[in-house]
Phi, psi and omega in degrees: 000130176278131179266126176256114173261108168266118188280149172236092188288155174286146181111207176270092179258161177284099180300334177295310177308310186300299182297318180298301181303317172298320181293317180291324181282331174292331177297322187297319176304310177297326172303310180300312179309306188291346179252022171083013182243146175300144177307142185274322190246142159255113186254144180214135171274128191239131175231181165290331169213183179261016184275140170294123174262111189258013183283107181079172179076166184282313180239154175264142176242139188253116176296150174275320183226164180261167186295328185284345172289333178262114181258331176221131183214160186256331185206124178260123178240124189247113179283164178309134178240116195263000166291168182288157195299315181300317177297317185292321183291316189295321179288341190227017178307330181291343179289327188299310181292331178301309180297322177295311174300320182292326183284326171296339181263008177119347179295153167259157186234139183233130163248131184257123178058233185282358176289357171306321180296320182288328179288320180294335177284342168287346182087359192279351173270346180306128174079355185246150173294143180209165178229164175207185172296135191296334183292343187244017185298310180295329180292312183299319183300317178291330183267333191230062185294352180280341179279157180249094189282122171238084191285001174272343188278140174279325182229143162230154186213123185201107166067045178071020179230133187231143175221156179239159172288205189276152168050232186295354169309338180309326184294323180292324178286332174290322173303316180299324182286329174295320176301314189294317186270322192250348176106170188290312188299308180299319179298318182294321180294323182292311176304321174291322180291323179264358184062046183252135179286109193289337188266348180300119180237356188229140174259008184299321177295344181264355188285139168245124183281128167226097188318142178298115182229010181271023178260175185247024184260101185294323180300307174307302184304327173294324183291312177309306181291333171291318178300315182291329177280334190234021192300333176299336185271165177280107182256123175259147173299322184300321185288321176308306185302322179296317176301321178276352186053057181216138172303157182300322185287318183290320182292312178292329178294311177306309184296317182289322177304308188285320186249351184068012172234146167285166187296326179293318173306315185295315176295322173302312183300313179301323186286308172310319176296319181291330180290311181307322184294313180289328179288326179293333173293332175074009187263358182229155176285169177295332183281330173298312180292326176299317173302318185299322183271355172110006178262148176244335182260121182296318183299317180299309183296324177299308183302316181288318178303313187294319186298326180279319189250345179073014171225166180281158174304319182297307185294326175306303179307321177294324185289315196245350186280126174291319188294335178256011179278000000 
């Protein structure tokens, strides 16, 4: 039997993460019983104490046991914690050495959504691919440069460390874990029972691009504003450099440092975000939208669109347009 520790941190945690994960793993136990097998998981809610914490959030969640009661566990699951990062760390710092020690002893660790910030603070994500909610990707990169953020991914798996993308993407990670521990057949049955797309692997189609602007480089901010106001036109890096009175090398270095994108990537993301908004309206053809955002080559537009969203412009329009449903 695998021991599962679902952590109950202090503060405003995602009760959905806790309840949903517990329900899905408990379903596996019931499925095993129905098919003549012993339950696979022992699931416990683990806290710093056993008091219900009602700070923030809609519901208070009460841990069943304390961390000192758990000397061996197989899997540690950390739900999203919605307080500001400093508050999260201050309230829950005693979890961190416990997580690290259990990992060193062979336990695996899971972060759901933005709890990747908490897991990264332990150092366990250093040098490992990981994901988080796409809205917080730039902040995560700034705070944890040693982690390898792959924010387009819904699930990551590296050396016994698992992370998920934003919000309800945690269900995909739980299905992934069920497949690992219980096999493909059980995972498929769970996915069908909970109506979860077992093959969904990217959160790119859900991302809304808003350029990183909480930096203090006024020159780069001016360039960002120019790109966003004139993305339909043919904008060259050389013209931007001339407008900013900077050498190309200096300008590109400052732009990348401030925004985490190259100038070309930023321009492409702005164009594709504008295209997504038009496609969602469903009033124009893909080609009309392509020309409107400044592309003349259909293949180039499709390639960049797919690179950013993981699907084609036509697939995106069919998926998200209200007008054509």
